[in-house]
N, C-alpha and C positions, 0 to 999 in steps of 0.2 A: 285682461286676458292673456294667460302665457299660452304662446302657439308653439313652443319647444316643451319638446319630453321624448319620453320612451315608444308613444305609442303615435301611430304615422296617423290617427284621426282624432284630434283631440275631442272633436265636435262629440262623433259617433259617442266615444267615453264618456263625455257627460249626458248620452242619454240614457246611460245603465246607473246613474247615482240613485239612491233611495229616492222612492215617490216620485220620479222622472217620467218613468214608463207609465205610471197610472195616470199622471196627468195629460202626456201622450193619447192615449187611449179615451179622457173624458172628451178632449177638443175634439177627437174626432168623432165623437157619437153626437156633440151638440151640434157640428159643422154638418155633420151627414143629417143630421134630423131637419135643418134648414132647408138643405137641398131637396131634401124629401118632402117639402109643404107644395103638395098641389098647385098653388097661385105661382111657383118657382116655371111652372110650364109654359105660362103663357105671358107673364108679367116682370120677367127676371130683368129686363131692363131698367123697371121703374126703383126695385127693391135696390138694386147696384147704385142708381142714383141718390135713392134715401141715404143709404148705406155711406157715401163719400159725404155727403153734408151732417150725418149725424159725425161721423168718424171727425171732421174737421172741426166741428164743434167741441170733441171731447179731449184733440189734442190741445185744442188753445185753452180751453179751461184750463189743463195743466200747467201751461204757461203764463198764466194769469188772467186771461182775458173770458171769464165763466159766463157767457151769456145765454140766454135764452133761445132756444134751437127756431123758435117762431122770429126773434130778431136776428137772427145770422140767415134765417130763407126772406127774412124781407129787403135786408140792407144791400145796398149796390154799390157806395160808397163806404172804402175802409180805409180812408187817408185821414180822417180826420185826429184820433190821438193814438197813444200806444197801443192802446186794447185793440180799436179797430184795426191796426196795422199786424198786431197780433193774428186776428179772425183771417184777416185778409190773406197774411203768408200762408197759416193754416190750409184755405181753401184753395190757394194755390196749389199748394206741393199737394195733397189729397189727387188735385185735376192731374198734374204733372207724371206722378207715380205710374198711372198705366200706359204711359210714354217711353219708361224707361225699362221694361221687363225685358226685353231682348238683349239690353245692354248688361244689366246689371251683373250675368255672371263672367262676363267676360273682362267689364273692366269697371268694377265697384266703386274705385275711385273717382272714375270720370262723372260717375252717377251721382256721388254725393256734392263732388263740386259743383254739376248741376243742380242738385237742390240748394243751394246755400243762393246761386244766381236768383233763384226762382222765389225763396224765400225771402231774401234782400231787397229785391225789388231795387239795388241801386246800384252806381257804377263805381264804388268806391272802389280804392286797390286792394282792401282785406276782401273782396267778394270773390266767393268762387274757387277760393284756394284754402289751404291750411293754416292754421296762424302761426305767424312767425316768434321767433323769440322777443320777449319783450311787449307784443301787444296783449290787451286784455279782452277779457272775454265777459260782453254782455248775456249772463244766465243766472240771473239771481236765485231762484229757486232750486238751483242744485247748487248745493254749499260744500261740498267735498274737495279735497287738496286739488291741484289743476296740475296737471302733469306738464313737463316742460315739453317746450316744441321738437325736441329729438324723441323723445318720448311717445310723442304722438304719432312724429311721423315714422318709428319704427313700430307703432303699435297697428296703423293704418295699412303700413305695409304685410302687415302677419296676417292681418283680419283679408286683408283683399287675397292673399297666397290660399287662405282658408277658402274663400269662395270661388275663387277659381279652380281650384285643385278639384272640389266637389268633396261632397261628403255623402255616407251613407246614414246621417243623423236625422230624426226627426225634422220635418221641417220648424216645429215649434222651439225645436232646441237652437237651430242655426238660427230663426228671428231672434229667440229671446238675448242670444249671445250679441248681435249686431247691436240690438236697441241697447243693451248694456254695453257696451263699450264702448259707442259713442256718444252716452251721456257720461260715462266715466272719464273719455278723454275730451267731450268739448272742444273738437277739434279746430273749430270756426270760430270767427269773434261775436255769432250773435245764431241767433233761433235750432242753435244746438239740440235742445227738447223735442222741436215740431221736427226737427229734421231727423233723427232718430227714431222717433215713434213711424214717421213715414217710409224709413230704411226697414223699419219690421214690416210694413203693411208689403213693403216690394216681394220681401221675402216670401210672407205668405201666399200671396198671390202666385210669383212666380214659380214655387215649387209646387203647386198643384191641388196644395191642401185646399185652399179657395180662392179658385179659380175665376171666379165672379166677381170677388172682392165686395162681398154681401154680409162679412163676418168682420164688423169696424172693432179691432183691438184697443183702438183710442176710448170707444164708448166704454169698456169695460175700465182701463185704467183711471178714466175720470170717474167713472162711478165707485170705483175701491177706494178711490180720495188719494189726496196728493200724500197725505203721513205715511200710507201703505206702501206706496209709488216709492219712494224716499226708502222706508225702510227696507223694502225688497232691496231697492238699488243698494244697499249698503250691504247687505249680505252678496251681491255680485261683486262688488268692490274687493270684497274681505278676502276672495279667491279660495275660499274654503267649502269643500265639497257638500257642507252643509247650508252653508249661503248662495254659493251658486244653486243647488237646488231648488231654494226657496224663491230666487229668481225667477227661477223658469217656473215652476209651479203659479207665479204671482203673473206672471205672463198668458199660461195658458187660461187662468181663471179668467182674464181682460178679454181672451178669446172666445170663451165660453158667454159669457154677458154678453158680447157684441152680438153673437147668434143669436141669442134671445132676444135682445132687440129686433134684429130683422126678424125673425119668427112674430112680432109682436106684430111690424108693419106688415109681415103676410096677413095676418090674422085681421086686420085691421083694412087692408085691400078685398080682402075675402066678403066683410061684413059691409063692404061699401062706403066705408067709414072715411077712407082716405083716397 
């Protein structure tokens, strides 16, 4: 996403694209419905915990580790193979996200570096910093052209400036742009998809749209499927108004599906079945 141009608030401008206000309103209604559920008044912590688990499972699925929820719930060792390590990284990122909310608005690049450290869980030289020129990226599911290190650095700085400056744009728009930009850039040597979806969660929670983190967009992204996810990302990368609007709408639908998932959990708890 270009952060230069005539408008002082490019994120707010995106919020006016055709179809985006409708997506924003639909998301708000979906979130309000789950927050208004009677079970939320006394068991919200359980809903939050379950949403975190399901969100991590969904994010891992999009990164190639499509495990059943009960397998994720049951396992304690995530070091056995590549898929297990992906699931473990997704769980760690989800747990870490809540600890970084207060830092995000002041230092988003610091947060992103921390997320990579948590996801990678190694001490390699490439961990916790944007990739340098010539370094490879392990992100096989996103096959877009890879921006060079100089472009990554410039665009990350621009994204950070937008976040620190603040915007009147709806939370959905900001979250979608952060998510899309990180996927397009793939700024780290690994785990970029997991980090992008975690950053989306941080924006949605920190903005106040989903303060209890009970509407896991990762669930919705996984439910919509990898093909739809990558097609929508193509729209973002195109930079056209239609493509950007389609990506934001896709992210909005994912949040709605995450809210629906947590509503189902509320219903199960109310019935005494969970």
